[in-house]
C-alpha positions in Angstrom: 0.0 0.0 0.0 1.3 3.4 -0.9 0.6 6.9 0.5 -1.5 7.9 -2.6 -4.0 5.1 -1.7 -4.9 6.6 1.7 -4.0 10.3 1.5 -6.7 13.0 2.0 -6.6 15.2 -1.1 -9.0 17.8 0.3 -6.6 19.6 2.6 -7.5 22.6 4.8 -4.6 25.0 4.3 -3.5 28.5 5.4 -1.3 31.1 3.8 1.6 32.7 5.6 -0.5 35.8 6.3 -3.6 34.0 7.5 -4.5 35.2 11.1 -4.1 32.8 13.9 -7.8 33.4 14.9 -8.9 32.2 11.5 -6.6 29.2 11.6 -7.8 28.3 15.2 -11.4 28.5 14.0 -10.8 26.1 11.1 -9.0 23.7 13.5 -11.8 23.8 16.1 -14.7 23.6 13.6 -13.1 20.8 11.6 -11.6 18.9 14.6 -8.1 19.0 13.1 -4.9 19.7 15.0 -2.8 21.3 12.3 -2.8 23.0 8.9 -0.1 23.1 6.1 0.9 26.6 5.2 1.2 27.1 1.4 1.7 29.9 -1.1 -0.6 30.7 -4.0 0.9 27.9 -6.1 0.4 25.3 -3.3 4.1 25.2 -2.5 4.6 23.9 1.1 6.0 26.7 3.3 5.4 25.3 6.7 2.9 23.7 9.1 1.0 25.2 12.0 -0.3 23.0 14.7 -2.3 23.6 17.9 0.9 22.8 19.7 2.7 25.7 17.9 -0.1 28.1 18.9 -0.1 27.0 22.6 3.7 26.9 22.8 3.8 30.5 21.8 1.8 31.4 25.0 4.4 30.0 27.4 7.1 32.2 28.8 10.7 31.0 28.6 10.7 28.6 31.6 14.5 28.7 32.0 14.3 32.5 32.4 11.5 32.2 35.0 13.5 29.6 37.0 16.7 31.8 36.9 14.6 34.7 38.3 13.3 32.4 41.0 9.7 33.1 40.1 6.7 30.9 39.4 4.8 31.2 36.2 1.2 32.5 36.5 -0.5 30.0 34.3 -3.9 31.6 34.7 -2.6 34.9 33.5 -0.8 33.2 30.6 -4.1 31.6 29.6 -5.7 35.1 29.3 -2.9 36.2 27.0 -4.2 33.7 24.4 -6.2 36.5 22.8 -2.9 38.4 22.1 -1.9 35.5 19.8 -5.1 35.7 17.7 -4.0 38.7 15.6 -0.6 37.2 14.7 -0.1 35.5 11.3 0.7 31.9 10.5 4.2 33.0 9.5 4.8 34.2 13.1 4.2 30.8 14.6 4.5 28.1 12.0 7.2 25.4 11.9 9.2 26.0 8.7 11.3 22.8 8.8 8.6 20.4 7.6 9.0 16.7 6.8 6.8 15.5 4.0 6.2 12.3 2.1 5.5 11.5 -1.6 2.4 9.9 -3.0 4.4 6.8 -4.1 6.1 6.2 -0.7 5.0 3.0 1.1 2.5 3.8 3.8 4.5 2.1 6.6 7.6 4.1 5.7 5.5 7.3 6.0 4.2 6.0 9.4 7.7 5.3 10.6 8.7 8.9 9.8 5.8 10.2 11.8 6.7 7.9 14.7 10.4 8.9 14.7 9.6 12.6 14.4 6.7 12.3 17.0 4.1 13.9 14.6 0.5 12.9 14.0 0.1 14.2 10.5 2.4 14.7 7.5 2.0 16.6 4.3 2.2 14.8 1.0 4.1 16.7 -1.7 5.0 16.0 -5.3 8.6 16.3 -6.5 8.3 20.1 -6.8 7.3 20.6 -3.1 3.6 21.2 -4.1 1.1 20.0 -1.5 -1.1 17.2 -3.0 -2.5 15.7 0.2 -2.0 14.9 3.8 -2.1 11.7 5.9 -2.4 11.1 9.6 -1.4 8.3 11.9 -5.1 7.5 12.1 -5.4 7.2 8.3 -2.5 4.7 8.4 -4.0 2.7 11.2 -7.5 2.7 9.5 -6.1 1.6 6.2 -4.0 -1.3 7.7 -6.9 -2.4 9.8 -9.3 -2.4 6.9 -6.8 -4.3 4.6 -6.2 -6.9 7.3 -9.9 -7.2 8.1 -10.7 -8.0 4.5 -8.1 -10.8 4.4 -9.9 -12.8 7.1 
């Protein structure tokens, strides 16, 4: 089985200047935890996950510990609204792993496991986004294939 067999070709994406509040809305309404960031030609520029957004809220813990203070997590939570007017380019991860449509599914899954990521963009040889797969997609496909063999 190859990636092309299981990838989702209808991918929710963002541009580098999409506001975080719009991206967060798409994530929450569609129950997805990350979006590829692309340019007008669908070239993959980065990826923005819920983890990237939440990580931006946290102060530098090493700095807090050096100062002997304790972080005020409730105050940090109220600062979330300050992130909403930032752009995808402010918070996105720009070093993005991707897979190709002709890659074996289990090779893609092993990349996700090694890199501790739950979804990975599928790009063609020109770095254009053509789909996305998640660990759940891989598991579902392998389960269905094995269920049919019984």
